[in-house]
N, C-alpha and C positions, 0 to 999 in steps of 0.2 A: 791591320787590326780587325774590326768588325765589318761585316758585309751584310746589310739588311735585306737579304733575299734568300729564301729557302724553301722552294716549292716541294711539295711532296713528291717522291719519286713515282714515276708511271711505269717504269720497267726496271728490272734488276739485271744488270750485266757485270755484277761484282765478283771480285777476286780477292783473296787474302793470302798475303805472302808473309812468311816469318823473315824478319830483319832484325838480326841480333836478339834481344828479348822482346821485341815489338811484333805484333801482329798488324801488318800494314794493309789497308784497303784501298783498292782501286777499282775504277770502271773504265771500260774500253769500248769505243765506238768508232766506226768509220774505217777507212783504209788510206794508204798513202803515207806520207812522210809523218814521223811521230811528232806530236804537238803535246806537251806536258801542260796540264792546267792545275794551278794551286790556288787554293781559296784563301780567305783571310781568317784572322784569329776568331775563335768561337763559332766558325762556319763549318762547312763540309763541301764534299764535291758537288752536292745538289745546288750550291750557289751558281754553277755554271749552267744550269738546265736551260735558261732562256736562250743560250747561244750554241748549244751542242749541235742542234739540227744543221745549221748553216756551216759550222766549223767542220763538222764530220764529213760534209760533202767533198772537202779538200784535204783532209788530214786523218790520220790515225790518232784518235784522242786517248790520251792516258790521263784520266781525272782522278787526282789522288786525294785521300783523307790524310792530312798531316798527322803527326804523332799525337795521341790523345784526343783527336777530333773525329767526329762521325763514328764509323766503325773501327777506326784505328785505336790500338791500345797504347798505353804510356805508363808501364809498371814503375818507372823511376819518378813519376810525378814530377817531371821538370821539362821546361820548354824553353829552348833557344832556337833563334833562327839558324844558327850555325849547324846545330844538331839536326834540324829539320831538313837542311840542305843535304847533310850527309845521309839521311834516310832515303831521300829521293834518289840519290846517286846509287845507293845500295839496291834499291828496288829496280831501277833502269839496268843495272848490271845483272841482276838476276833474270831480267827479261831479255837480256842480250841486245840491248839498245845502246849503240854508240853515240851517234849524233842525233840531235833533236832540236826542235824549236820549243819555245815555252812562253806562257803568260802567267802572271801572278798578281792576284789582288792583295793589296796592303801586306800583311805578314807573308802571304805567298810570293809577292814581289821582293820582300827582304830576303827571304830564303834564296830566290834567284840571284840576288846580288852576290850572296855567299857562293853560289854555284858558279857564277860567271867569273869570279875572281879566283876560284880554286881550281877549276877545270875548264878555262875559257875556249879551248879547242872543240869542246863537245857541243856547245850550244851555238846553232847557226844564226838564230835570230830570236829575240825576245821582247815582250811587251811588259812593262812595269806600270801597274795601275795603283796610284796613291801609295807608293813606297817611300821610303826614306833611307838616307845614309846613317843618320843618327836620331836620337830621340831629343827634341827640344823640350824646353820647360813646360810649354803648354800641353804637350803629350804626356810628360810625366805627371802633371797634375791630375789628368784624366785617369791615368793608371792608378794613381795613389788612392783616389776616392771611388774606385769602381766597385759597383755591386749590381747584381741583376735588376734589382728595384729601380736603380737610377738610370739604367740604360733606356733609350727610346723604345717604344713598344714594338716597332719592327724588329730591332735588334733583339729583344727579349724572346719574340716569336722565333727568330732564327736559331738562337740558342737552344730553345726547347725542341725544335724540330730536328736539329743536327746532333743533338746529344743523344745518342743511341742507347747509352746506358743510364739514362734518366738523370735525377737530380744530383747524384754523387758526382757524375761527370760533369755537370754544370758547375758545382762547387770547386772542383779541381781545376777547371779552366778559368774560373773568376780569380782563384787564388794565384795561378800562374800569370794571368794578366795583371794583377796588382803588383806582382813581384817585378814586372819590367821596369817600374819607376826607379828602382835602385841598381838596375844593370847598366853599366857603362862600358862594357866589353863587347857584348854581342853585336850591336849595331854601332860601329865606330869607323866608318869608312872616310878615308881622307880623299882629297881630289887626286893625289898621286896614286893611292891604292885603285881607285876607280879607273885611272888612266890605263890600267893594265888590262882592262876588259876589251877584247877583240870582237865581241858578239855585236851585231847590228841590233840596235835597241831602240825602242820606241818609248819614251816616257809620257805617261798620261796621268793628269792631275787636275782637280777641280780648284779654281782659284779662291774657293771659300772653304777649303779643308780645315776642319777644326783641330785635327792632330798635328799636321805637317804644313806650315806655311809655304806659300808658292815659291819663296826663294829656295827652298831645298830641292824641289825637282828641277828647277832652273840650273842650280849648281851640278846636279847629277848629270843633266844633259851636256853641260859644258865640259864636264870631267871625262865622260866616255867618248873616245875618239869617233866612233861611227854610230852617232845617236840622233834621233829626231825627237821633237818635243810637241806635245799636244796639250795645251792648257784648255780646259773646258770652262767657259765663262758661267759664273754662278753655281759651279759644281761644289758640292760637299765631298766628304770622304767616299771613295769608290763611287763615282758619278755616272757609271756606265749603264745603269738600269733605266734612265731617263729615255723615254721613247724618242725624244727629239735628238738624242745622240746617236750618230751613226757608227756605233762602236764595232759591230761585227765586221761590216764592209771595210772599214778603216784598218782595223787590225789584220784582217786577211790580206789586204793589199800591201801592207807593210811586211808581214811575215813571209810572203811569198816572193817579195822583191819585184824589181822592175821587169824581170822576165817571166813572172808568174810561176816560179818554181819553188 
């Protein structure tokens, strides 16, 4: 869902690729094994800015603006996590990238669940941050009454900073966010479906997440065969920006595995 962090860009290393009828924007940093970074709903690739310096020391970062977000377009005016996952695979195909690791915040993590269940052999390791297998009633209630004015100030600022096409883009995104409350097909993963994921997976979640209660990440962790679980005490939705949370070092240690590869 939302990610309350959108620092202004300091450098531009952006590229735009035609994916079907979309113009898809991504930025690239560093060298090494590809690491795909997917932001949350209403955000953009800039949400990863606090972590890119350290991550790019060990990986070739591909930081994507999901359909309709940031600089990426969405002429169909429709957002599902399944379609977002397909967009990312098409982008990676155009870039000639076969296997990769990935991290996703909220909606980015949900797109990764679709990716890991549809082409599990391509993702070596992934980190799911505040993702869900399905939308519980408490999340649907937030979706249903969503408006920019009712969002926390930090989230409003993120929407404004990340919506590169201005108010029209913000209105489009809010409408798509509201529409999630009546979608029961897009995020509908069962334990059996998740058990098909072969990717090494780290599930990261705050135990005070207002969208998705802690029982959901525990269930995801138990369903994916090769998974680890990190519950952050007192953490709300996407709790990785807290300076006391050692996110980057923990994520790198997991992504690179016991052999540091």
